[in-house]
py3Dmol code that shows the C-alpha trace and the ligand (Angstrom):
import py3Dmol

protein = """\
ATOM      1  CA  UNK A   1      30.747   1.424-112.982  1.00  0.00           C
ATOM      2  CA  UNK A   2      29.839  -0.355-109.728  1.00  0.00           C
ATOM      3  CA  UNK A   3      32.522  -1.999-107.602  1.00  0.00           C
ATOM      4  CA  UNK A   4      30.472  -5.169-107.320  1.00  0.00           C
ATOM      5  CA  UNK A   5      27.324  -6.638-108.814  1.00  0.00           C
ATOM      6  CA  UNK A   6      25.755  -9.271-106.602  1.00  0.00           C
ATOM      7  CA  UNK A   7      23.455 -11.477-108.660  1.00  0.00           C
ATOM      8  CA  UNK A   8      20.745 -12.984-106.468  1.00  0.00           C
ATOM      9  CA  UNK A   9      18.350 -11.824-103.755  1.00  0.00           C
ATOM     10  CA  UNK A  10      18.664 -14.602-101.207  1.00  0.00           C
ATOM     11  CA  UNK A  11      20.523 -15.026 -97.939  1.00  0.00           C
ATOM     12  CA  UNK A  12      24.029 -15.227 -99.482  1.00  0.00           C
ATOM     13  CA  UNK A  13      23.387 -12.170-101.661  1.00  0.00           C
ATOM     14  CA  UNK A  14      21.979  -9.957 -98.904  1.00  0.00           C
ATOM     15  CA  UNK A  15      24.764 -10.956 -96.524  1.00  0.00           C
ATOM     16  CA  UNK A  16      27.416 -10.205 -99.143  1.00  0.00           C
ATOM     17  CA  UNK A  17      25.808  -6.786 -99.678  1.00  0.00           C
ATOM     18  CA  UNK A  18      25.915  -5.960 -95.948  1.00  0.00           C
ATOM     19  CA  UNK A  19      29.646  -6.655 -96.010  1.00  0.00           C
ATOM     20  CA  UNK A  20      30.474  -4.905 -99.310  1.00  0.00           C
ATOM     21  CA  UNK A  21      28.475  -1.889 -98.091  1.00  0.00           C
ATOM     22  CA  UNK A  22      30.568  -1.689 -94.922  1.00  0.00           C
ATOM     23  CA  UNK A  23      33.725  -2.037 -97.034  1.00  0.00           C
ATOM     24  CA  UNK A  24      32.429   1.140 -98.736  1.00  0.00           C
ATOM     25  CA  UNK A  25      32.087  -0.590-102.089  1.00  0.00           C
ATOM     26  CA  UNK A  26      29.551   0.716-104.566  1.00  0.00           C
ATOM     27  CA  UNK A  27      27.210  -2.272-104.692  1.00  0.00           C
ATOM     28  CA  UNK A  28      24.270  -3.365-106.806  1.00  0.00           C
ATOM     29  CA  UNK A  29      22.087  -6.298-105.812  1.00  0.00           C
ATOM     30  CA  UNK A  30      20.109  -7.752-108.701  1.00  0.00           C
ATOM     31  CA  UNK A  31      17.783 -10.703-108.841  1.00  0.00           C
ATOM     32  CA  UNK A  32      14.476 -11.965-110.054  1.00  0.00           C
ATOM     33  CA  UNK A  33      12.920 -13.437-106.920  1.00  0.00           C
ATOM     34  CA  UNK A  34      13.193 -11.421-103.715  1.00  0.00           C
ATOM     35  CA  UNK A  35      14.115 -13.696-100.839  1.00  0.00           C
ATOM     36  CA  UNK A  36      14.960 -16.698-103.003  1.00  0.00           C
ATOM     37  CA  UNK A  37      14.541 -20.206-101.660  1.00  0.00           C
ATOM     38  CA  UNK A  38      14.541 -18.903 -98.071  1.00  0.00           C
ATOM     39  CA  UNK A  39      10.958 -17.744 -98.601  1.00  0.00           C
ATOM     40  CA  UNK A  40       9.791 -21.364 -98.559  1.00  0.00           C
ATOM     41  CA  UNK A  41      11.005 -22.151 -95.031  1.00  0.00           C
ATOM     42  CA  UNK A  42       7.951 -22.039 -92.775  1.00  0.00           C
ATOM     43  CA  UNK A  43      10.024 -22.309 -89.639  1.00  0.00           C
ATOM     44  CA  UNK A  44      13.760 -21.653 -89.376  1.00  0.00           C
ATOM     45  CA  UNK A  45      14.963 -23.086 -86.106  1.00  0.00           C
ATOM     46  CA  UNK A  46      18.682 -23.061 -86.863  1.00  0.00           C
ATOM     47  CA  UNK A  47      19.478 -19.418 -87.560  1.00  0.00           C
ATOM     48  CA  UNK A  48      21.615 -18.592 -84.515  1.00  0.00           C
ATOM     49  CA  UNK A  49      20.196 -15.830 -82.399  1.00  0.00           C
ATOM     50  CA  UNK A  50      16.582 -16.486 -83.400  1.00  0.00           C
ATOM     51  CA  UNK A  51      15.091 -19.537 -81.740  1.00  0.00           C
ATOM     52  CA  UNK A  52      12.222 -19.529 -84.199  1.00  0.00           C
ATOM     53  CA  UNK A  53      11.611 -17.233 -87.148  1.00  0.00           C
ATOM     54  CA  UNK A  54       9.845 -17.826 -90.461  1.00  0.00           C
ATOM     55  CA  UNK A  55      11.823 -17.812 -93.712  1.00  0.00           C
ATOM     56  CA  UNK A  56       9.925 -14.800 -95.127  1.00  0.00           C
ATOM     57  CA  UNK A  57      10.488 -12.783 -91.908  1.00  0.00           C
ATOM     58  CA  UNK A  58      14.187 -13.646 -91.909  1.00  0.00           C
ATOM     59  CA  UNK A  59      14.510 -12.679 -95.572  1.00  0.00           C
ATOM     60  CA  UNK A  60      12.731  -9.382 -94.897  1.00  0.00           C
ATOM     61  CA  UNK A  61      15.243  -8.683 -92.103  1.00  0.00           C
ATOM     62  CA  UNK A  62      18.181  -9.466 -94.429  1.00  0.00           C
ATOM     63  CA  UNK A  63      16.785  -7.250 -97.151  1.00  0.00           C
ATOM     64  CA  UNK A  64      16.124  -4.319 -94.815  1.00  0.00           C
ATOM     65  CA  UNK A  65      19.618  -4.637 -93.384  1.00  0.00           C
ATOM     66  CA  UNK A  66      21.271  -4.681 -96.832  1.00  0.00           C
ATOM     67  CA  UNK A  67      19.160  -1.778 -98.098  1.00  0.00           C
ATOM     68  CA  UNK A  68      19.864   0.344 -95.023  1.00  0.00           C
ATOM     69  CA  UNK A  69      23.173   1.309 -96.668  1.00  0.00           C
ATOM     70  CA  UNK A  70      23.223   4.193 -99.122  1.00  0.00           C
ATOM     71  CA  UNK A  71      25.817   2.512-101.300  1.00  0.00           C
ATOM     72  CA  UNK A  72      23.625  -0.534-102.003  1.00  0.00           C
ATOM     73  CA  UNK A  73      21.321  -0.325-105.011  1.00  0.00           C
ATOM     74  CA  UNK A  74      18.544  -2.918-105.256  1.00  0.00           C
ATOM     75  CA  UNK A  75      17.208  -4.016-108.641  1.00  0.00           C
ATOM     76  CA  UNK A  76      14.502  -6.610-109.178  1.00  0.00           C
ATOM     77  CA  UNK A  77      14.700  -8.162-112.623  1.00  0.00           C
ATOM     78  CA  UNK A  78      16.167 -11.006-114.577  1.00  0.00           C
ATOM     79  CA  UNK A  79      19.821 -10.840-115.567  1.00  0.00           C
ATOM     80  CA  UNK A  80      20.051 -12.338-119.059  1.00  0.00           C
ATOM     81  CA  UNK A  81      23.773 -12.118-119.711  1.00  0.00           C
ATOM     82  CA  UNK A  82      27.065 -11.413-117.969  1.00  0.00           C
ATOM     83  CA  UNK A  83      30.060 -10.655-120.195  1.00  0.00           C
ATOM     84  CA  UNK A  84      33.718  -9.912-119.499  1.00  0.00           C
ATOM     85  CA  UNK A  85      34.936  -6.470-120.558  1.00  0.00           C
ATOM     86  CA  UNK A  86      38.344  -4.773-120.319  1.00  0.00           C
ATOM     87  CA  UNK A  87      37.312  -2.966-117.107  1.00  0.00           C
ATOM     88  CA  UNK A  88      35.236  -5.684-115.495  1.00  0.00           C
ATOM     89  CA  UNK A  89      31.830  -7.093-116.403  1.00  0.00           C
ATOM     90  CA  UNK A  90      28.775  -6.019-118.386  1.00  0.00           C
ATOM     91  CA  UNK A  91      25.408  -7.275-117.139  1.00  0.00           C
ATOM     92  CA  UNK A  92      22.385  -7.194-119.435  1.00  0.00           C
ATOM     93  CA  UNK A  93      18.901  -7.400-117.964  1.00  0.00           C
ATOM     94  CA  UNK A  94      15.827  -8.927-119.582  1.00  0.00           C
ATOM     95  CA  UNK A  95      14.464  -5.428-120.309  1.00  0.00           C
ATOM     96  CA  UNK A  96      17.768  -4.668-122.136  1.00  0.00           C
ATOM     97  CA  UNK A  97      19.053  -2.344-119.380  1.00  0.00           C
ATOM     98  CA  UNK A  98      22.770  -2.782-118.836  1.00  0.00           C
ATOM     99  CA  UNK A  99      25.117  -2.083-115.986  1.00  0.00           C
ATOM    100  CA  UNK A 100      28.831  -2.443-115.445  1.00  0.00           C
ATOM    101  CA  UNK A 101      30.714  -3.676-112.426  1.00  0.00           C
ATOM    102  CA  UNK A 102      34.358  -4.355-111.639  1.00  0.00           C
ATOM    103  CA  UNK A 103      33.519  -7.657-109.944  1.00  0.00           C
ATOM    104  CA  UNK A 104      30.614 -10.091-109.753  1.00  0.00           C
ATOM    105  CA  UNK A 105      29.345 -12.334-106.963  1.00  0.00           C
ATOM    106  CA  UNK A 106      27.004 -15.057-108.196  1.00  0.00           C
ATOM    107  CA  UNK A 107      24.527 -15.898-105.428  1.00  0.00           C
ATOM    108  CA  UNK A 108      21.930 -17.270-107.816  1.00  0.00           C
ATOM    109  CA  UNK A 109      20.777 -20.140-105.603  1.00  0.00           C
ATOM    110  CA  UNK A 110      18.986 -23.134-107.010  1.00  0.00           C
ATOM    111  CA  UNK A 111      15.734 -24.241-108.611  1.00  0.00           C
ATOM    112  CA  UNK A 112      13.503 -27.078-107.464  1.00  0.00           C
ATOM    113  CA  UNK A 113      14.203 -30.421-109.125  1.00  0.00           C
ATOM    114  CA  UNK A 114      11.359 -31.962-111.125  1.00  0.00           C
ATOM    115  CA  UNK A 115      10.671 -35.678-111.028  1.00  0.00           C
ATOM    116  CA  UNK A 116       9.932 -36.173-114.708  1.00  0.00           C
ATOM    117  CA  UNK A 117       6.993 -38.568-114.349  1.00  0.00           C
ATOM    118  CA  UNK A 118       3.885 -38.597-116.568  1.00  0.00           C
ATOM    119  CA  UNK A 119       1.256 -36.091-115.461  1.00  0.00           C
ATOM    120  CA  UNK A 120       3.739 -33.957-113.499  1.00  0.00           C
ATOM    121  CA  UNK A 121       3.983 -31.077-115.978  1.00  0.00           C
ATOM    122  CA  UNK A 122       0.344 -31.436-117.079  1.00  0.00           C
ATOM    123  CA  UNK A 123      -0.914 -30.939-113.516  1.00  0.00           C
ATOM    124  CA  UNK A 124       1.709 -28.423-112.459  1.00  0.00           C
ATOM    125  CA  UNK A 125      -0.239 -25.663-110.688  1.00  0.00           C
ATOM    126  CA  UNK A 126      -3.347 -27.873-110.761  1.00  0.00           C
ATOM    127  CA  UNK A 127      -2.411 -29.909-107.721  1.00  0.00           C
ATOM    128  CA  UNK A 128       1.289 -30.486-108.382  1.00  0.00           C
ATOM    129  CA  UNK A 129       3.545 -27.964-106.675  1.00  0.00           C
ATOM    130  CA  UNK A 130       7.187 -27.733-105.601  1.00  0.00           C
ATOM    131  CA  UNK A 131       6.823 -26.056-102.204  1.00  0.00           C
ATOM    132  CA  UNK A 132       4.802 -27.904 -99.597  1.00  0.00           C
ATOM    133  CA  UNK A 133       5.269 -25.241 -96.932  1.00  0.00           C
ATOM    134  CA  UNK A 134       4.089 -22.473 -99.310  1.00  0.00           C
ATOM    135  CA  UNK A 135       1.091 -24.297-100.772  1.00  0.00           C
ATOM    136  CA  UNK A 136      -0.169 -26.605 -98.016  1.00  0.00           C
ATOM    137  CA  UNK A 137      -2.549 -23.878 -96.824  1.00  0.00           C
ATOM    138  CA  UNK A 138      -4.625 -24.377-100.010  1.00  0.00           C
ATOM    139  CA  UNK A 139      -5.258 -28.040 -99.113  1.00  0.00           C
ATOM    140  CA  UNK A 140      -7.114 -27.571 -95.865  1.00  0.00           C
ATOM    141  CA  UNK A 141      -9.085 -30.744 -95.055  1.00  0.00           C
ATOM    142  CA  UNK A 142      -7.777 -32.556 -98.166  1.00  0.00           C
ATOM    143  CA  UNK A 143      -5.479 -35.517 -98.685  1.00  0.00           C
ATOM    144  CA  UNK A 144      -2.029 -34.792-100.100  1.00  0.00           C
ATOM    145  CA  UNK A 145       1.236 -36.559-100.892  1.00  0.00           C
ATOM    146  CA  UNK A 146       4.682 -35.129-100.217  1.00  0.00           C
ATOM    147  CA  UNK A 147       7.555 -36.733-102.144  1.00  0.00           C
ATOM    148  CA  UNK A 148      11.151 -36.863-100.876  1.00  0.00           C
ATOM    149  CA  UNK A 149      13.142 -37.614 -97.761  1.00  0.00           C
ATOM    150  CA  UNK A 150      15.180 -34.443 -97.108  1.00  0.00           C
ATOM    151  CA  UNK A 151      14.451 -31.439 -94.906  1.00  0.00           C
ATOM    152  CA  UNK A 152      12.158 -29.856 -97.497  1.00  0.00           C
ATOM    153  CA  UNK A 153       9.938 -32.942 -97.747  1.00  0.00           C
ATOM    154  CA  UNK A 154       9.829 -33.829 -94.071  1.00  0.00           C
ATOM    155  CA  UNK A 155       9.338 -30.232 -92.922  1.00  0.00           C
ATOM    156  CA  UNK A 156       6.761 -29.885 -95.709  1.00  0.00           C
ATOM    157  CA  UNK A 157       4.883 -32.956 -94.476  1.00  0.00           C
ATOM    158  CA  UNK A 158       4.880 -31.633 -90.891  1.00  0.00           C
ATOM    159  CA  UNK A 159       3.518 -28.243 -92.020  1.00  0.00           C
ATOM    160  CA  UNK A 160       0.966 -29.795 -94.397  1.00  0.00           C
ATOM    161  CA  UNK A 161      -0.251 -32.054 -91.567  1.00  0.00           C
ATOM    162  CA  UNK A 162      -1.350 -28.935 -89.657  1.00  0.00           C
ATOM    163  CA  UNK A 163      -4.066 -28.235 -92.243  1.00  0.00           C
ATOM    164  CA  UNK A 164      -4.570 -31.298 -94.449  1.00  0.00           C
ATOM    165  CA  UNK A 165      -6.788 -34.234 -93.575  1.00  0.00           C
ATOM    166  CA  UNK A 166      -4.099 -36.777 -94.430  1.00  0.00           C
ATOM    167  CA  UNK A 167      -0.503 -36.515 -95.602  1.00  0.00           C
ATOM    168  CA  UNK A 168       1.309 -39.378 -97.316  1.00  0.00           C
ATOM    169  CA  UNK A 169       5.079 -38.952 -97.122  1.00  0.00           C
ATOM    170  CA  UNK A 170       6.371 -40.940-100.089  1.00  0.00           C
ATOM    171  CA  UNK A 171      10.097 -41.693-100.060  1.00  0.00           C
ATOM    172  CA  UNK A 172      12.203 -44.028-102.167  1.00  0.00           C
ATOM    173  CA  UNK A 173      14.207 -45.266 -99.150  1.00  0.00           C
ATOM    174  CA  UNK A 174      13.273 -46.369 -95.644  1.00  0.00           C
ATOM    175  CA  UNK A 175      15.438 -43.759 -93.919  1.00  0.00           C
ATOM    176  CA  UNK A 176      15.300 -39.991 -94.122  1.00  0.00           C
ATOM    177  CA  UNK A 177      18.225 -37.667 -94.674  1.00  0.00           C
ATOM    178  CA  UNK A 178      16.251 -34.864 -93.009  1.00  0.00           C
ATOM    179  CA  UNK A 179      17.238 -33.490 -89.606  1.00  0.00           C
ATOM    180  CA  UNK A 180      15.953 -35.772 -86.825  1.00  0.00           C
ATOM    181  CA  UNK A 181      14.177 -32.662 -85.493  1.00  0.00           C
ATOM    182  CA  UNK A 182      11.813 -32.725 -88.491  1.00  0.00           C
ATOM    183  CA  UNK A 183      11.461 -36.527 -88.449  1.00  0.00           C
ATOM    184  CA  UNK A 184      10.321 -36.282 -84.814  1.00  0.00           C
ATOM    185  CA  UNK A 185       7.850 -33.544 -85.808  1.00  0.00           C
ATOM    186  CA  UNK A 186       6.161 -35.729 -88.446  1.00  0.00           C
ATOM    187  CA  UNK A 187       6.207 -38.731 -86.143  1.00  0.00           C
ATOM    188  CA  UNK A 188       4.174 -36.677 -83.672  1.00  0.00           C
ATOM    189  CA  UNK A 189       1.402 -36.177 -86.256  1.00  0.00           C
ATOM    190  CA  UNK A 190      -1.268 -38.833 -86.353  1.00  0.00           C
ATOM    191  CA  UNK A 191      -2.421 -37.826 -89.850  1.00  0.00           C
ATOM    192  CA  UNK A 192       0.931 -38.508 -91.592  1.00  0.00           C
ATOM    193  CA  UNK A 193       1.428 -41.925 -93.176  1.00  0.00           C
ATOM    194  CA  UNK A 194       4.869 -43.051 -94.318  1.00  0.00           C
ATOM    195  CA  UNK A 195       4.960 -44.702 -97.728  1.00  0.00           C
ATOM    196  CA  UNK A 196       8.547 -45.906 -97.807  1.00  0.00           C
ATOM    197  CA  UNK A 197      10.732 -47.775-100.308  1.00  0.00           C
ATOM    198  CA  UNK A 198       8.309 -46.489-102.908  1.00  0.00           C
ATOM    199  CA  UNK A 199       8.582 -44.344-106.041  1.00  0.00           C
ATOM    200  CA  UNK A 200       5.829 -42.231-107.535  1.00  0.00           C
ATOM    201  CA  UNK A 201       5.437 -43.144-111.203  1.00  0.00           C
ATOM    202  CA  UNK A 202       2.511 -41.018-112.461  1.00  0.00           C
ATOM    203  CA  UNK A 203       0.298 -38.138-111.408  1.00  0.00           C
ATOM    204  CA  UNK A 204      -3.271 -38.752-112.464  1.00  0.00           C
ATOM    205  CA  UNK A 205      -6.267 -36.467-112.636  1.00  0.00           C
ATOM    206  CA  UNK A 206      -8.919 -34.844-114.727  1.00  0.00           C
ATOM    207  CA  UNK A 207      -8.967 -31.033-114.547  1.00  0.00           C
ATOM    208  CA  UNK A 208      -6.990 -31.317-111.316  1.00  0.00           C
ATOM    209  CA  UNK A 209      -4.945 -33.956-109.536  1.00  0.00           C
ATOM    210  CA  UNK A 210      -6.953 -36.896-108.232  1.00  0.00           C
ATOM    211  CA  UNK A 211      -4.205 -39.380-107.455  1.00  0.00           C
ATOM    212  CA  UNK A 212      -0.631 -40.583-107.485  1.00  0.00           C
ATOM    213  CA  UNK A 213       0.425 -43.923-108.919  1.00  0.00           C
ATOM    214  CA  UNK A 214       3.108 -45.869-107.066  1.00  0.00           C
ATOM    215  CA  UNK A 215       5.578 -48.498-108.255  1.00  0.00           C
ATOM    216  CA  UNK A 216       4.814 -50.615-105.180  1.00  0.00           C
ATOM    217  CA  UNK A 217       1.230 -51.216-104.007  1.00  0.00           C
ATOM    218  CA  UNK A 218       0.506 -49.616-100.657  1.00  0.00           C
ATOM    219  CA  UNK A 219      -2.345 -50.945 -98.514  1.00  0.00           C
ATOM    220  CA  UNK A 220      -3.368 -53.091-101.492  1.00  0.00           C
ATOM    221  CA  UNK A 221      -3.593 -50.273-104.053  1.00  0.00           C
ATOM    222  CA  UNK A 222      -1.105 -48.863-106.555  1.00  0.00           C
ATOM    223  CA  UNK A 223      -2.795 -45.422-106.354  1.00  0.00           C
ATOM    224  CA  UNK A 224      -3.004 -42.903-103.537  1.00  0.00           C
ATOM    225  CA  UNK A 225      -6.165 -40.821-103.829  1.00  0.00           C
ATOM    226  CA  UNK A 226      -4.899 -37.304-103.232  1.00  0.00           C
ATOM    227  CA  UNK A 227      -5.792 -33.746-104.254  1.00  0.00           C
ATOM    228  CA  UNK A 228      -2.259 -32.412-103.995  1.00  0.00           C
ATOM    229  CA  UNK A 229       1.224 -33.691-104.815  1.00  0.00           C
ATOM    230  CA  UNK A 230       4.128 -31.714-103.350  1.00  0.00           C
ATOM    231  CA  UNK A 231       7.392 -32.664-105.037  1.00  0.00           C
ATOM    232  CA  UNK A 232      10.290 -31.918-102.687  1.00  0.00           C
ATOM    233  CA  UNK A 233      13.188 -33.895-104.114  1.00  0.00           C
ATOM    234  CA  UNK A 234      15.960 -31.333-103.884  1.00  0.00           C
ATOM    235  CA  UNK A 235      17.246 -28.563-106.097  1.00  0.00           C
ATOM    236  CA  UNK A 236      19.465 -27.897-109.077  1.00  0.00           C
ATOM    237  CA  UNK A 237      21.994 -25.047-108.821  1.00  0.00           C
ATOM    238  CA  UNK A 238      21.146 -22.056-111.051  1.00  0.00           C
ATOM    239  CA  UNK A 239      24.367 -21.940-113.041  1.00  0.00           C
ATOM    240  CA  UNK A 240      23.415 -20.766-116.520  1.00  0.00           C
ATOM    241  CA  UNK A 241      24.954 -17.261-116.129  1.00  0.00           C
ATOM    242  CA  UNK A 242      28.213 -18.412-114.502  1.00  0.00           C
ATOM    243  CA  UNK A 243      28.499 -21.287-116.978  1.00  0.00           C
ATOM    244  CA  UNK A 244      28.147 -18.925-119.937  1.00  0.00           C
ATOM    245  CA  UNK A 245      30.973 -16.770-118.685  1.00  0.00           C
ATOM    246  CA  UNK A 246      33.199 -19.832-118.323  1.00  0.00           C
ATOM    247  CA  UNK A 247      33.116 -20.606-114.589  1.00  0.00           C
ATOM    248  CA  UNK A 248      34.205 -24.174-113.920  1.00  0.00           C
ATOM    249  CA  UNK A 249      31.558 -26.365-112.279  1.00  0.00           C
ATOM    250  CA  UNK A 250      32.178 -29.235-109.876  1.00  0.00           C
ATOM    251  CA  UNK A 251      31.010 -32.807-110.441  1.00  0.00           C
ATOM    252  CA  UNK A 252      27.629 -31.975-108.839  1.00  0.00           C
ATOM    253  CA  UNK A 253      27.019 -29.016-111.111  1.00  0.00           C
ATOM    254  CA  UNK A 254      27.788 -26.257-108.597  1.00  0.00           C
ATOM    255  CA  UNK A 255      30.170 -23.358-109.306  1.00  0.00           C
ATOM    256  CA  UNK A 256      33.594 -24.540-108.212  1.00  0.00           C
ATOM    257  CA  UNK A 257      35.022 -22.170-105.578  1.00  0.00           C
ATOM    258  CA  UNK A 258      38.104 -22.122-103.384  1.00  0.00           C
ATOM    259  CA  UNK A 259      38.121 -21.219 -99.674  1.00  0.00           C
ATOM    260  CA  UNK A 260      37.927 -17.525-100.612  1.00  0.00           C
ATOM    261  CA  UNK A 261      34.806 -18.150-102.741  1.00  0.00           C
ATOM    262  CA  UNK A 262      36.828 -17.346-105.869  1.00  0.00           C
ATOM    263  CA  UNK A 263      35.657 -19.040-109.053  1.00  0.00           C
ATOM    264  CA  UNK A 264      37.886 -20.039-111.962  1.00  0.00           C
ATOM    265  CA  UNK A 265      37.315 -16.584-113.536  1.00  0.00           C
ATOM    266  CA  UNK A 266      39.237 -13.612-112.162  1.00  0.00           C
ATOM    267  CA  UNK A 267      36.944 -11.062-110.546  1.00  0.00           C
ATOM    268  CA  UNK A 268      34.070 -13.544-110.273  1.00  0.00           C
ATOM    269  CA  UNK A 269      33.050 -14.997-106.911  1.00  0.00           C
ATOM    270  CA  UNK A 270      30.180 -17.243-105.832  1.00  0.00           C
ATOM    271  CA  UNK A 271      28.265 -17.838-102.607  1.00  0.00           C
ATOM    272  CA  UNK A 272      25.322 -19.804-101.272  1.00  0.00           C
ATOM    273  CA  UNK A 273      23.496 -22.817-102.704  1.00  0.00           C
ATOM    274  CA  UNK A 274      24.958 -22.268-106.181  1.00  0.00           C
ATOM    275  CA  UNK A 275      28.559 -22.709-104.991  1.00  0.00           C
ATOM    276  CA  UNK A 276      30.532 -25.857-104.252  1.00  0.00           C
ATOM    277  CA  UNK A 277      31.395 -24.445-100.815  1.00  0.00           C
ATOM    278  CA  UNK A 278      30.500 -25.583 -97.282  1.00  0.00           C
ATOM    279  CA  UNK A 279      30.531 -29.249 -98.291  1.00  0.00           C
ATOM    280  CA  UNK A 280      27.294 -28.580-100.267  1.00  0.00           C
ATOM    281  CA  UNK A 281      25.467 -28.041 -96.969  1.00  0.00           C
ATOM    282  CA  UNK A 282      22.727 -25.646 -98.077  1.00  0.00           C
ATOM    283  CA  UNK A 283      21.640 -23.687 -95.016  1.00  0.00           C
ATOM    284  CA  UNK A 284      20.949 -20.069 -94.073  1.00  0.00           C
ATOM    285  CA  UNK A 285      24.054 -20.150 -91.857  1.00  0.00           C
ATOM    286  CA  UNK A 286      26.367 -21.485 -94.571  1.00  0.00           C
ATOM    287  CA  UNK A 287      24.945 -19.145 -97.217  1.00  0.00           C
ATOM    288  CA  UNK A 288      25.526 -16.173 -94.907  1.00  0.00           C
ATOM    289  CA  UNK A 289      29.059 -17.353 -94.160  1.00  0.00           C
ATOM    290  CA  UNK A 290      29.867 -17.769 -97.833  1.00  0.00           C
ATOM    291  CA  UNK A 291      28.354 -14.374 -98.684  1.00  0.00           C
ATOM    292  CA  UNK A 292      30.565 -12.659 -96.124  1.00  0.00           C
ATOM    293  CA  UNK A 293      33.695 -14.469 -97.357  1.00  0.00           C
ATOM    294  CA  UNK A 294      32.899 -13.584-100.986  1.00  0.00           C
ATOM    295  CA  UNK A 295      32.497  -9.912-100.015  1.00  0.00           C
ATOM    296  CA  UNK A 296      35.815  -9.950 -98.176  1.00  0.00           C
ATOM    297  CA  UNK A 297      37.479 -11.492-101.236  1.00  0.00           C
ATOM    298  CA  UNK A 298      35.995  -8.810-103.491  1.00  0.00           C
ATOM    299  CA  UNK A 299      37.378  -6.159-101.141  1.00  0.00           C
ATOM    300  CA  UNK A 300      40.847  -7.758-101.150  1.00  0.00           C
ATOM    301  CA  UNK A 301      40.745  -8.165-104.942  1.00  0.00           C
ATOM    302  CA  UNK A 302      39.861  -4.519-105.537  1.00  0.00           C
ATOM    303  CA  UNK A 303      42.387  -3.304-102.946  1.00  0.00           C
ATOM    304  CA  UNK A 304      45.113  -5.293-104.683  1.00  0.00           C
ATOM    305  CA  UNK A 305      44.048  -3.713-107.985  1.00  0.00           C
ATOM    306  CA  UNK A 306      44.150  -7.105-109.686  1.00  0.00           C
TER     307      UNK A 306
END
"""
ligand_1 = """\
48
LIG
P 17.877 -32.844 -100.430
O 18.763 -32.953 -101.617
O 18.473 -32.727 -99.083
O 16.919 -34.130 -100.404
C 16.252 -34.551 -101.554
C 15.420 -35.757 -101.228
O 14.708 -36.134 -102.404
C 16.248 -36.970 -100.801
O 15.593 -37.649 -99.765
C 16.314 -37.812 -102.065
O 16.318 -39.195 -101.825
C 15.009 -37.486 -102.753
N 15.141 -37.579 -104.209
C 16.042 -36.968 -104.996
N 15.833 -37.289 -106.279
C 14.790 -38.144 -106.299
C 14.099 -38.835 -107.314
N 14.448 -38.708 -108.595
N 13.080 -39.647 -106.979
C 12.699 -39.763 -105.685
N 13.309 -39.133 -104.651
C 14.340 -38.316 -104.966
O 16.895 -31.631 -100.769
P 16.012 -30.699 -99.798
O 15.284 -29.800 -100.719
O 15.242 -31.504 -98.844
O 17.087 -29.859 -98.984
C 18.049 -29.078 -99.696
C 18.907 -28.308 -98.689
O 18.119 -27.326 -98.053
C 19.484 -29.206 -97.599
O 20.778 -28.779 -97.286
C 18.547 -28.967 -96.440
O 19.175 -29.167 -95.198
C 18.159 -27.505 -96.648
N 16.856 -27.216 -96.050
C 16.821 -26.737 -94.786
C 15.630 -26.449 -94.173
C 15.635 -25.889 -92.788
O 16.671 -25.909 -92.128
N 14.525 -25.355 -92.293
C 14.343 -26.658 -94.839
C 14.485 -27.205 -96.168
C 15.704 -27.478 -96.734
P 17.577 -39.962 -101.152
O 17.526 -39.596 -99.703
O 17.256 -41.365 -101.453
O 18.777 -39.450 -101.866
"""
view = py3Dmol.view(width=600, height=400)
view.addModel(protein, "pdb")
view.setStyle({"model": 0}, {"cartoon": {"style": "trace"}})
view.addModel(ligand_1, "xyz")
view.setStyle({"model": 1}, {"stick": {}})
view.zoomTo()
view.show()
């Protein structure tokens, strides 16, 4: 029986593990994707103490820190089910392994939102991808479109512009919600064209993507001729496990937490992008903060013998 099972392998999870380890709690970290969404950040310029570090390097640092403690076990695999027991919680993995823990922290993060337009699924992996910063490298010298107006899209367009011939940044509004830092970065690139107040309505192609149809003609054509379409329109919190165990969600579909990162289920806590905390501001800094608070709450909960 572990003191705490932390489900997830992203920033919130690793931070929580550093804290639970130092509270001398027997900890298991379990998740499917090492590094989580943080792996897709090409450049993290807002992690205090590091002026510039890549997402994968930062995640490697988190992981090494968490695993430097003897009382932290690291398991890579998919958790299929979490159930309440008399003593705590039973977690069942995809390979049917089980483990028990007195408390659970869900730090399951989020999954990229799909647009749901014709051709999107058909050409997924054949020119349509959901991580511009990860995949831009494969489009050296080609023309690509990045969809969205948040940090992921605008950062993605700036990174893609370093290798692609031309980048169309297609956004449904005429203003970006991305940090002005990233907007300035794309403005500096002379191979990025802004296609604003425009929605993508179909991905077209043959074996691979050849174009993107728009609802509003741009430069006299309703089709952008591109080899790649990077869809960066936000994420959906990964709540299936917490939902199954009865955790209340907020109106945006995140696990509802209080200031102590407690969920509606006793002994269950949440942190990071999956939680309703930090005003839904999904950042490395907020995920780390929430992970530390969740760990402190687990410690208090176990101390109180609730
Ligand atoms: P966001 O939710 O911030 O932005 C999503 C964007 O996609 C918005 O511009 C939105 O448009 C648009 N959009 C949503 N749905 C649709 C749709 N159906 N059709 C067309 N457009 C759509 O998601 P991000 O992934 O950009 O960012 C998520 C979080 O991660 C944020 O907190 C962000 O700050 C953080 N992040 C931080 C980074 C960093 O610091 N290096 C890098 C990447 C992300 P509209 O604006 O009209 O709503």
